[in-house]
C-alpha positions as CSV (number, residue, x, y, z in Angstrom):
1,M,-1.4,-12.4,-42.0
2,P,1.6,-11.2,-41.6
3,D,4.4,-13.0,-43.1
4,P,5.9,-15.7,-40.0
5,A,8.6,-13.8,-40.7
6,T,8.6,-10.8,-39.7
7,P,8.6,-10.1,-36.1
8,P,5.2,-9.0,-34.4
9,T,4.2,-5.8,-35.0
10,L,2.1,-3.0,-34.2
11,G,1.2,-1.1,-37.0
12,A,-0.6,2.9,-35.8
13,I,-2.3,5.2,-38.3
14,L,-1.8,8.2,-37.6
15,A,-5.1,10.5,-38.9
16,G,-4.6,13.4,-36.0
17,G,-3.7,16.3,-38.4
18,L,-6.0,19.6,-38.5
19,A,-6.2,18.9,-42.9
20,R,-6.4,22.5,-43.2
21,R,-6.1,22.8,-47.0
22,L,-8.4,20.6,-47.1
23,G,-11.0,22.5,-44.7
24,G,-10.2,20.9,-41.6
25,G,-11.5,17.9,-41.0
26,D,-10.6,13.7,-41.2
27,K,-8.3,13.8,-44.3
28,A,-8.7,10.4,-43.6
29,L,-12.7,10.4,-43.9
30,R,-12.5,11.7,-47.5
31,T,-13.5,9.3,-49.8
32,V,-11.8,8.8,-52.8
33,G,-13.6,6.5,-55.8
34,S,-16.5,4.7,-53.9
35,R,-14.6,4.1,-50.4
36,T,-12.4,5.8,-48.2
37,V,-8.9,6.9,-47.5
38,L,-9.5,5.3,-44.1
39,A,-10.7,2.1,-45.8
40,R,-8.6,1.7,-48.0
41,L,-5.9,2.2,-45.3
42,V,-6.7,-0.4,-43.2
43,D,-7.3,-2.7,-46.4
44,R,-4.4,-2.2,-47.1
45,V,-2.5,-2.4,-43.9
46,A,-4.5,-5.2,-41.3
47,P,-2.7,-8.2,-42.9
48,Q,0.3,-6.6,-42.7
49,V,0.4,-6.3,-39.1
50,T,-0.2,-8.5,-35.7
51,R,-3.3,-5.7,-34.9
52,L,-3.4,-2.3,-35.9
53,I,-4.7,1.1,-34.4
54,L,-5.5,4.5,-34.9
55,N,-3.8,8.3,-33.4
56,A,-6.9,10.5,-34.1
57,N,-8.1,12.9,-31.8
58,D,-11.6,14.5,-30.2
59,D,-14.8,12.7,-30.4
60,P,-13.5,9.1,-31.9
61,R,-16.8,7.7,-32.4
62,R,-16.7,8.8,-35.7
63,F,-15.0,6.3,-36.1
64,D,-16.5,3.5,-34.6
65,D,-17.2,1.6,-37.7
66,L,-14.2,0.2,-37.5
67,A,-13.7,-1.7,-34.7
68,M,-10.4,-1.0,-34.0
69,P,-8.7,1.1,-30.8
70,V,-8.6,4.8,-31.4
71,V,-5.2,5.8,-29.3
72,A,-5.3,10.5,-28.8
73,D,-2.7,12.4,-28.3
74,G,-1.0,12.0,-24.9
75,L,0.6,15.8,-24.9
76,P,-1.3,18.4,-24.7
77,D,-1.7,21.2,-28.2
78,H,-1.7,17.9,-30.7
79,P,2.1,18.7,-31.6
80,G,2.9,17.4,-34.1
81,P,3.0,14.3,-35.5
82,L,5.7,12.7,-33.4
83,A,3.1,13.2,-30.3
84,G,0.9,10.7,-32.5
85,V,4.1,8.0,-32.7
86,L,4.9,8.6,-28.6
87,A,1.1,7.7,-28.5
88,T,1.3,4.6,-30.1
89,L,4.3,3.3,-28.8
90,E,3.4,3.9,-25.4
91,W,-0.5,2.4,-25.8
92,S,1.2,-0.4,-28.2
93,A,3.8,-1.1,-24.3
94,A,1.1,-1.3,-22.0
95,F,-1.4,-3.0,-23.7
96,H,0.8,-5.4,-26.1
97,P,4.1,-5.7,-24.6
98,A,5.3,-8.4,-26.3
99,I,5.5,-6.4,-29.8
100,E,9.2,-4.9,-29.8
101,W,8.7,-2.5,-33.4
102,V,5.6,0.0,-35.2
103,V,5.1,0.9,-37.7
104,T,4.0,3.9,-38.4
105,V,2.2,5.4,-42.0
106,P,0.0,9.2,-42.5
107,G,-4.1,8.3,-42.4
108,D,-4.0,10.3,-45.7
109,A,-1.6,7.6,-48.4
110,P,-4.7,5.9,-49.6
111,F,-1.9,3.5,-52.0
112,L,0.6,1.8,-49.5
113,P,2.6,-0.4,-50.5
114,R,1.4,-4.0,-49.3
115,D,4.6,-4.6,-49.0
116,L,5.7,-1.6,-46.2
117,V,6.2,-3.5,-42.9
118,V,8.2,-6.9,-44.4
119,R,10.4,-4.2,-46.3
120,L,10.8,-1.5,-43.6
121,H,11.9,-5.1,-41.5
122,A,14.3,-6.2,-44.1
123,G,15.8,-2.8,-44.2
124,R,16.8,-2.3,-40.7
125,Q,18.0,-5.8,-40.2
126,N,19.7,-5.7,-43.6
127,G,21.1,-1.9,-42.3
128,D,21.8,-3.2,-38.9
129,T,19.9,-0.1,-37.8
130,S,17.5,1.2,-35.1
131,F,15.0,2.2,-37.8
132,A,13.9,1.9,-41.0
133,C,11.4,4.5,-43.4
134,A,10.2,4.7,-46.6
135,A,11.3,6.0,-49.8
136,S,10.0,7.4,-53.9
137,Q,12.1,8.9,-56.3
138,G,14.7,9.9,-53.7
139,R,12.0,11.0,-51.2
140,T,11.6,9.5,-47.5
141,H,8.5,9.7,-46.3
142,P,9.5,10.2,-42.2
143,V,6.1,9.5,-40.8
144,V,6.1,6.0,-42.8
145,G,8.6,4.2,-40.0
146,L,9.4,1.5,-38.1
147,W,10.1,2.1,-35.2
148,P,11.1,0.3,-31.5
149,V,9.1,0.4,-29.1
150,S,11.7,0.3,-27.1
151,V,13.1,4.4,-27.6
152,R,9.1,5.4,-26.1
153,D,11.0,6.9,-23.5
154,E,13.6,9.3,-25.4
155,L,10.9,10.2,-27.3
156,R,8.8,11.5,-25.1
157,S,11.4,14.0,-23.5
158,A,12.5,15.1,-26.9
159,V,8.7,16.2,-27.6
160,A,8.1,17.5,-24.6
161,S,11.1,19.5,-22.7
162,D,13.7,19.4,-25.7
163,G,10.6,20.4,-28.6
164,I,11.1,18.6,-30.7
165,R,8.6,18.6,-33.6
166,K,10.2,17.1,-37.2
167,I,10.6,13.0,-37.1
168,D,13.7,13.2,-39.0
169,T,15.2,15.5,-36.4
170,F,14.7,12.8,-33.2
171,T,15.5,9.7,-35.6
172,R,18.8,11.5,-36.6
173,R,19.9,10.3,-32.9
174,Y,20.6,6.7,-34.0
175,S,20.8,4.9,-37.2
176,C,17.5,4.9,-39.8
177,S,17.7,2.4,-42.9
178,V,15.7,4.4,-45.9
179,V,14.2,1.5,-48.0
180,E,13.4,3.3,-51.9
181,W,9.8,1.7,-53.5
182,P,9.0,2.0,-56.6
183,T,6.0,4.4,-58.1
184,T,4.8,3.0,-61.0
185,P,2.3,2.7,-61.6
186,V,1.3,4.8,-59.1
187,D,3.9,6.7,-56.1
188,P,2.9,4.1,-52.9
189,F,3.1,7.2,-50.8
190,F,0.4,9.6,-52.8
191,N,-1.0,11.2,-50.3
192,V,-4.6,13.5,-50.3
193,N,-3.7,16.9,-48.8
194,T,-5.2,19.4,-51.0
195,P,-8.5,19.3,-53.4
196,E,-6.3,18.5,-56.3
197,D,-4.9,15.7,-54.4
198,L,-8.5,14.2,-54.2
199,T,-9.4,14.4,-57.4
200,E,-6.0,13.1,-58.6
201,A,-6.2,10.0,-56.5
202,T,-9.7,9.7,-57.2
203,R,-8.8,9.3,-60.8
204,L,-6.9,6.5,-60.5
205,V,-8.6,4.1,-58.7
206,T,-10.7,5.0,-61.6
207,I,-8.7,3.9,-64.5
208,Q,-6.4,1.2,-62.2
209,P,-9.5,0.1,-59.9
210,E,-6.3,-2.8,-58.6
211,L,-5.7,0.0,-56.5
C-alpha cells in the first residue's frame, strides 16, 4: 500500500523505446535472472502508487499478462520519452482526475528503490518546487521523476510545437528538486541498455537475491 502521508500518485512505466543497443524489441521484457525487467519493476513500483500504468507503443497484447492499462504515445513518430510522459499525464487527467501527481520510471531499470515515491514527494515539498527527479553518484536521472498533471498542456505545446525532446530541457523552465540515492549495494537506477548490462544485472541478482 502507498504511504498514507504521500499524495495520491499515478505510477507510469515508460517502455516506448526502440532498444537499438539490445538489438530491438522490448527492453522491459528481457529477463534478469528468472524474471523480466518489467515484472521486477511492477513489484517495486506498484506498492508505492495509487495505480500503475505502462506506456508502450504497437500491439499492447504482448503485455496482457500484466493486467494493467497500456497507454500509447499520443503524438506521431514517437518523439522520445517526453511523448510518453505526456501520454501518461493526459491519461491520468482523463481517467483519474482526482490524482494530481504522476511518477515516471524507465522500463529498463530493474532495481528501482522501494522508497522512490515517498522521497520524491518529500524532496518536492521540502524544496517547494514544481517537480522532483532522482539522482545517484551525482548524476541526475530525469526519466525518474515526479510530475504535476497540471503541466500537461504546457508539455504538449513544448513537444508538439517547440520541438523539445529532452526532459530536463522542459523541466528547467520550472523548479525541480533533485533527490539523491545511495549506490550500495547497487545503484538503484542501473539500467539495461546493452547485452553487457543484461549480463551484469543477472550477475547481481545471482549474488544478491534480495534484489
